[in-house]
N, C-alpha and C positions, 0 to 999 in steps of 0.2 A: 780326399781320395788319395790312394796310394798306388803308384805305378812302378812296376820293376821290368826292366828290359831283360829278359832271359838271354836272348840271342838277337844280334843285330845285322847278321850277314845274309846275303842271298843264298840261294841253293848251292850247296858245296862249302859254304863258309868261307873263311880266310885265315890262312892260305888254304886253297882247294888242294886236296890230297894229291891229284895228278897234274897240278897246274905250275908251269914255270914262266908265267907271264912276269912283266916287269915288276908288278907289285908283290906277287908270291914269292918270286925268287929273292927279292931284296929283303923282305921280312924274315925269310929263313936265315939269310946271311947277317941279319942284324944291322943292314944298311938303310932301313926305312923307319922313320920315327912314326909309329903308329900301333894300332892294337890288334891282336888276333881276335877273330869273331866266329862264334858258332851261328847256326841257321836261325832265322828270325821267329821270335815268339815273345810275348809279353804276358805279364799277370797283373791283375787289377783287384783291389780290396777296398772296402770302406772301413774296415777295423784292424787291418794288419794281421788278421788271423784266418779269415775266410777269404779265399782267392778264386777269381775266375781266370782260367788259362784261355789265352787266345793263341790258337794254333798249337800243334804239338810236333816239334821238329824232331829229326832223327837224334838231336843231340839233347833230348829232354832230360835224360838221366843226368848228365853232367850238369845241365843247368839247374836242376833241382837240388843236386848236392851242394851247389854253390849258392843256395837260396834258403838260409835257415828258417825264414818266416813260413815257408810252406812244408817244412819237414814234419814228421809224426811227432805229436806231443801228448795225445790222449789214447791211452790203450796200446796194445801190442802191435796192431796194423792201423795206420791212420795217414791222413794227408791233409794239408791245408788246402788243396785243390778241390773245390766243391763242384765245378762244372767247367766244361771246355766249349769255347765257341770257335768254330772253324770259319775263317774268312773265305776260304777257297778248298779245293780238293788237290792242290799241288803236292807232290811227293815231299817236298821240304817243309810241308805245313801239317802233314798228316801222319807220316811213318812212325812218329813218336808215339802214336796211340797204342802200337804194339808193345812198347816198353811199359805201358800202363796196365798191361793185361793182368798183373798181379792183384789189381784192385779187388778189395773183398766185397765191394758191392758194383752194381752196373755203373758204367760211366755215363754221366749226364751230358749229352752231346746237343749243342744247339747249332744248327746249320740250315742252309737253304735246301730245298727239295732237289736242286740240281747237284749240289754237292753230295747229299745223301745218295742220289742216282749213281754217281760216279764211284762212290765208296762201297756201293753194293753190287757193281757189275764189273766195270774195267779195272777196278783196283779194290777188290771186295774185303776191305778191312772190317767192315761191319759184320759180315758174315763170319770171319775168322775170329772176331772178339766174342761172338756168341758162344764159342767153345771154351772161353775162359771166364771173364768177368761178366760179360753181356753189356749191352748199351741201352740207354733210353733216349730216343731221338725226340727233339723238340724242334719243330720248324720255326724259323724266324720270318717276320714279315719283311717284305722287300720295298715297302712304300714310306719308310721313315717312321712308321708308328712304332710305339715303344712296347717293349716286353720286359718282364722281370724274371729274375731267377731266384727260387726259393733258397732261404738262407743267406741271401746277399741283400740285406736290408740297406736302403738308403741309396741304392744304385738302380737306375733305369737305363735300359739299353734301346737305341734307336738304329735300326739297320736299313740300308738301302742298297738296291743294285747298282753295280758299276759297269762301265764298259771296258772290259779287260779280256783276258783270254783264260779258257779252260785249259787244264794241263794237256800236254802232248798225247797222253794215252787216252784222253776223253774221246768218245765218238762225235762229239760236236766241237772239237778244237777249232775247227774253221768254220763253224756254224754257230755263232754266239747265241746263248740263251740267257735270259734274265735270271740271275741268281748264280751264274758260274763264279762270280766274284762279288763280294759285298764290302761296304764300308760301314763302320760302326761309330755312333756317337754314344759315349758312356757319360751319363749324367748324374751327378750326385745330388739327390733330391733336396737334402737339407741346405746346400749352399748354392745350388744352381750351376756349379762349376762343370765344365764339359771337356772331355777329351775326344778327339776324332782320331780314329785309327784306321788306316787304309794303306797297307804295305804293297798293294798292287793297284796302280792307278794308270790307266790308259788315256783318259781324257778328263779334262776339267768340265763336267757337266753342271748345269745349274744347281742340282742337289749337292754336288761336291762343293761348288763355290759357295753355297750358304753355310755348309758345315765348316769350311775353312774360315769364313767371316765371323761365325758365332762361337766357335770353340775357343777355350782358354789354353789348350795345349794340343799340338798337332804332331802325330807320329805318322808320315806318310811316305810314300814310295821314293826311295833313294837309290834305286838299283843302278841307273846308268848315268853318266855325265853327258855323253853325247849319244845322237841317234845311232851312229854306226861304230860305237865303241868296240864291239866284238871284232868287226873287221879290221879297224885299226890295230888292234892287239894281236891280229893274225890268227884269231881262234875260230871265228865263225863268221858267215855272211848275213846272220841274222840281225835284223834292225830292232831297236828298242820297241818302237811302237808295235811292230809285228809280234813282239813277244808280250805285248800288253802293259808295257811300262813307259811312262812319260819321263823323258831324259830331263836333267836339271837345266842344262844350258840351251840357248837359243830362244828365239821368239816362241811364245807360247809355252815355254818349258817351265819346270817346277819352280825355279827362282822367281820367275815373272808371276806365276799363279799365287805364290805365298806372299807376295808383297801387298796383296789385299788384307793379309792378316796382321795389321799393324800393332795389335795388343797381345797377341798370342805367343806362346813360346813355341817355336817352330823347330822340329826335329826330323831328320831323315833317317829311315830304317830300312832294312833289307838291301844292304849295300852289296853290290856284285864286287867280286875279287879284282875285276879289270878297272873299277872306278878310281880315278886319280885322287879323289877326296880321302881315301884311305891313307894317303900320305899326308901327315899333318903339317908338313912344310911346303906343299905343292901350291902353285898359284891358284888352282881351283879351290883349295881348301881357304885360301885367303879371300877369295870372292864370296864364298859362303859366310865366313866371319863378318865381312863387311855388310852383307845383307842380313845379319842377325839370325842366321840358320845354323843350327847345331848338327852334328852328326852322331847318332845313338851308338853306344858301345855296350857290350855284355856287362851287366851289373849296374847300369845307370838306374838311379832311383829317383823319382819324381813325386813330390808332395803337391797336390793340386788342390 
């Protein structure tokens, strides 16, 4: 299985266009040892030719231009992207669908019924795309049972509902519904190797714990280091858990949760611009290094 991290940042990327926080200001000045990041998305393939796109960020055009394996090779208009799986209906994970409107065939989109509802009403991307390329919606199961994607032989996908948050525009932002956010296990049938992808995690439930313990590679929520990180940065009083993100530090945090995955490759993705782990010389980054936890970056390629 081949995995490409197209974007590794949270909403707004890094640096965020209007942010002058400690991290954003320093990377612009060349005073921070770290990498710029676009908004989070990955692509997965079994043959390095046919790819499944997970989320479509506003930065998708730039991401695909930097990803030769997915670029057109057969015919005048073509793409290696054969299907799109949406983890949630957040703006930073779905707006890129509009960039893909030039497709010569309907977009094959796999998502929960709740995500479909949000993208048909509060943020009606699906209705908008019907005036361009159109879409074919495929519902995904929420109980961990598997599904397949035509043309993506040797990969099977197992999705389950997570306790997180619907986007702020959703009518049930403060009334959680099953399927607002999902986690995905991608299993290569021929080898049994597994990737667990969950860029938005608000709680380590039993099904999440089981996926963490059985996967060979983890790409999981790395949004915030601290629960009150936004307040400490002087940006907002919003707390990490209230936004549907489990912070890395502290009792019950992501570092502690990942300690159960002793044999897996552990990688954080969806990193907010305020997170000190973006500074590769920071004490927080050293803590991750000592815990055997990596930080995803744009262009990271994983052979699993």
